[in-house]
C-alpha positions in Angstrom: 20.9 -195.6 -6.8 17.8 -197.6 -6.1 17.7 -196.0 -2.6 17.8 -192.6 -4.1 15.1 -193.3 -6.5 12.9 -194.8 -3.8 13.5 -191.7 -1.6 12.6 -189.4 -4.4 9.4 -191.4 -5.1 8.4 -191.1 -1.4 9.0 -187.4 -1.3 7.0 -186.9 -4.4 4.2 -188.9 -3.0 4.2 -187.0 0.3 4.3 -183.7 -1.6 1.3 -184.8 -3.7 -0.7 -185.5 -0.5 0.0 -182.0 0.9 1.8 -183.2 4.1 4.4 -180.8 5.5 7.2 -182.4 7.3 10.1 -180.2 8.4 8.0 -176.9 8.7 5.5 -178.6 11.1 8.3 -180.0 13.2 9.9 -176.6 13.3 6.7 -174.9 14.3 6.0 -177.5 17.0 9.5 -177.2 18.3 9.0 -173.4 18.6 5.8 -173.4 20.7 7.5 -173.3 24.1 9.6 -170.3 23.0 6.5 -168.5 21.6 4.7 -169.0 25.1 7.7 -167.6 26.8 7.9 -164.7 24.5 4.2 -164.0 24.7 4.2 -164.1 28.6 4.7 -160.3 29.0 1.8 -159.7 26.7 -0.3 -162.0 28.8 0.8 -160.4 32.1 0.0 -157.0 30.6 -3.4 -158.2 29.5 -4.0 -159.5 33.0 -3.0 -156.2 34.5 -5.3 -154.3 32.2 -8.1 -156.7 33.0 -7.5 -156.2 36.7 -7.4 -152.5 36.2 -10.6 -152.6 34.3 -12.2 -154.8 36.9 -11.0 -152.5 39.7 -12.3 -149.5 37.8 -15.6 -151.1 37.3 -16.1 -152.1 41.0 -18.4 -149.6 42.7 -16.6 -147.3 45.1 -17.5 -147.6 48.8 -20.3 -145.3 49.7 -18.8 -142.1 51.2 -19.8 -141.2 54.7 -22.6 -138.8 54.9 -21.3 -135.2 54.9 -21.1 -133.7 58.4 -23.1 -130.9 57.1 -26.1 -133.2 56.6 -26.0 -134.2 60.3 -25.2 -130.7 61.6 -28.6 -129.0 61.2 -30.3 -131.1 63.9 -27.3 -130.8 66.2 -27.1 -127.0 65.5 -30.8 -126.7 66.3 -30.3 -128.5 69.6 -27.3 -126.4 70.5 -29.2 -123.2 69.6 -32.0 -124.3 71.8 -29.7 -125.0 74.7 -28.0 -121.6 74.2 -31.3 -119.8 74.2 -32.4 -121.6 77.3 -29.1 -120.7 79.0 -29.5 -117.1 78.0 -33.0 -117.0 79.3 -31.9 -118.5 82.6 -29.1 -116.0 82.8 -31.4 -113.1 82.1 -33.9 -114.3 84.7 -31.1 -114.7 87.2 -29.9 -111.1 86.6 -32.0 -108.5 88.3 -31.5 -104.8 88.8 -31.7 -105.3 92.5 -29.1 -106.2 95.1 -29.0 -106.5 98.9 -26.0 -105.0 100.7 -25.4 -105.6 104.3 -22.9 -105.1 107.2 -23.0 -107.6 110.0 -20.8 -108.6 112.9 -21.0 -112.2 111.7 -19.0 -111.7 108.6 -16.6 -109.3 110.2 -15.7 -111.2 113.4 -14.0 -114.6 114.0 -16.3 -116.1 116.5 -15.4 -119.2 118.5 -17.4 -122.3 117.7 -19.1 -122.3 121.0 -20.3 -118.7 120.9 -23.8 -118.2 122.5 -26.2 -116.3 120.2 -28.5 -115.6 123.1 -25.8 -113.9 125.2 -24.1 -112.2 122.3 -26.0 -109.1 121.0 -26.6 -108.7 117.2 -26.4 -112.5 116.7 -29.3 -114.9 116.2 -29.8 -118.7 116.0 -31.5 -119.4 112.7 -32.5 -123.1 112.5 -29.4 -124.1 114.3 -27.1 -121.8 112.4 -25.5 -118.7 113.8 -26.2 -115.6 111.8 -25.9 -111.8 112.3 -29.1 -109.9 112.7 -28.4 -107.8 109.6 -27.3 -110.9 107.7 -30.6 -112.8 108.4 -32.7 -109.8 107.3 -30.6 -109.5 104.1 -31.0 -113.1 103.2 -34.8 -112.9 103.5 -34.8 -109.8 101.4 -32.7 -111.4 98.7 -34.8 -114.5 98.7 -38.0 -112.4 98.2 -36.4 -110.2 95.5 -34.7 -113.1 93.7 -31.4 -111.3 93.8 -27.9 -111.6 95.2 -26.5 -110.4 98.5 -23.2 -108.6 99.0 -21.6 -108.2 102.4 -19.5 -105.2 103.4 -16.4 -106.8 105.1 -13.4 -105.1 106.6 -9.8 -106.2 106.2 -9.3 -106.1 110.0 -11.8 -108.2 112.0 -13.7 -106.9 115.0 -13.4 -108.6 118.5 -15.6 -111.5 119.3 -16.6 -110.0 122.6 -19.5 -107.6 122.1 -18.3 -105.0 124.6 -14.9 -104.9 123.0 -16.5 -104.4 119.6 -18.5 -101.5 120.8 -15.3 -99.9 122.2 -13.5 -100.3 118.8 -16.6 -98.9 117.0 -16.6 -95.9 119.3 -12.9 -95.3 118.7 -13.4 -95.5 114.9 -16.2 -93.0 115.2 -14.2 -90.6 117.3 -11.4 -90.7 114.8 -13.7 -90.5 111.7 -11.9 -93.6 110.5 -12.4 -95.2 107.2 -11.7 -99.0 107.8 -10.2 -100.7 104.7 -12.6 -103.0 102.9 -11.6 -106.6 102.1 -13.6 -107.1 98.9 -14.7 -105.1 95.8 -18.3 -105.1 94.5 -18.7 -105.5 90.8 -21.7 -105.1 88.4 -23.1 -102.0 90.1 -23.8 -100.3 86.8 -26.9 -102.5 86.1 -28.3 -102.1 89.6 -31.4 -99.8 90.1 -32.4 -100.6 93.7 -30.1 -101.4 96.7 -31.5 -102.8 99.9 -29.1 -101.8 102.6 -29.1 -103.4 106.0 -26.8 -102.5 108.9 -26.7 -102.3 112.8 -26.9 -98.9 114.4 -23.6 -98.3 116.2 -23.5 -95.4 118.6 -26.4 -93.6 116.9 -24.6 -93.7 113.5 -23.6 -95.9 110.7 -20.7 -98.3 111.3 -17.6 -96.5 109.9 -17.2 -99.3 107.4 -20.3 -97.9 105.6 -18.6 -94.6 105.2 -15.7 -96.4 103.5 -18.3 -98.1 101.3 -20.1 -95.0 100.2 -16.7 -93.2 99.6 -15.8 -96.0 97.2 -19.0 -96.4 95.2 -21.3 -94.0 93.5 -25.1 -94.7 93.7 -26.2 -91.8 91.5 -29.6 -92.5 90.0 -30.2 -95.5 92.2 -32.7 -96.1 95.0 -31.3 -97.1 98.4 -33.9 -98.6 100.7 -32.3 -98.5 104.2 -33.2 -100.9 107.0 -31.5 -100.9 110.4 -31.2 -103.1 113.5 -30.8 -101.5 116.9 -31.1 -101.7 120.6 -33.5 -98.9 120.9 -32.2 -95.9 118.9 -33.9 -96.7 115.6 -32.5 -95.0 112.5 -31.0 -92.1 114.5 -29.7 -89.8 111.7 -28.8 -92.7 109.3 -31.2 -91.8 106.5 -30.0 -88.2 106.3 -26.4 -89.2 106.6 -26.7 -91.6 103.6 -28.5 -89.0 101.6 -25.6 -86.6 102.3 -23.0 -89.2 101.3 -25.0 -90.1 98.1 -26.7 -86.8 97.1 -27.7 -88.1 93.6 -29.4 -91.3 94.9 -33.0 -91.6 96.2 -32.7 -92.8 99.9 -35.9 -94.2 101.4 -36.7 -95.7 104.8 -37.1 -99.5 105.1 -37.5 -101.2 108.4 -36.2 -100.2 111.8 -36.1 -103.4 113.9 -35.0 -104.0 117.5 -32.4 -106.8 117.8 -34.8 -108.9 119.8 -37.6 -108.7 117.2 -35.4 -109.9 114.3 -36.1 -113.6 114.5 -39.9 -113.0 114.1 -39.6 -110.4 111.3 -39.5 -112.5 108.2 -42.9 -111.7 106.9 -42.5 -108.0 107.6 -39.2 -108.1 105.7 -40.7 -109.9 102.7 -43.6 -107.5 102.6 -41.1 -104.6 102.5 -39.6 -106.1 99.4 -42.9 -106.7 97.8 -44.0 -103.1 98.4 -40.8 -101.5 97.1 -39.9 -103.9 94.3 -43.4 -104.8 93.0 
């Protein structure tokens, strides 16, 4: 009984002092559980914080748009294109040199002697046909291209045999097949034509050439190499073959005078193409 009275007295005393006993103990005991229960909320908060931080971080500077770098590159490209077009326009001329020569129509042996073989010439150590050499000088002076008339069947390397074949073609009024096609003739205004006089006439390959191409409205300046017969009837023959072209005389050069005719050839071009 005394114990009960003492216990009641103690409880009353504690109550009077405002000290909580069991509730505090209960709350203290529940702290670990509350931390565990609140962990998801803390993780969520951390995630939000991370998201906010990430959102607040400045984005990496985007690369400069290609369009900003393009203007300079485009200007350079346009300049290069214009330059190329200018070069192309300069390279294109309304003039062409057409020639027929034994050199391009014969398979000569490597040891062929230019001195002993008519219609050939040694030009700075290189073997060329007479008509070929004249054509190259003309083209160089005019700043244009050359085009060689070549036949599908080659002529003999021996000069005498070639003259025999040429005579046979002439007697038969032959039209030797040509091995190449000329393009871009529409833009041409002036044609320098060079060929050797064969038996007082054009080589028959030139008849094939004029049968194939129309030179209406163009000027054909004719030059010929020969052994003494000059133009013969070449000018009038070409005019007959090309009635709508203007055919004019160029140079008539003996085979032996070809190596020394460069200035004369260039002057012809200056006079007719100036």
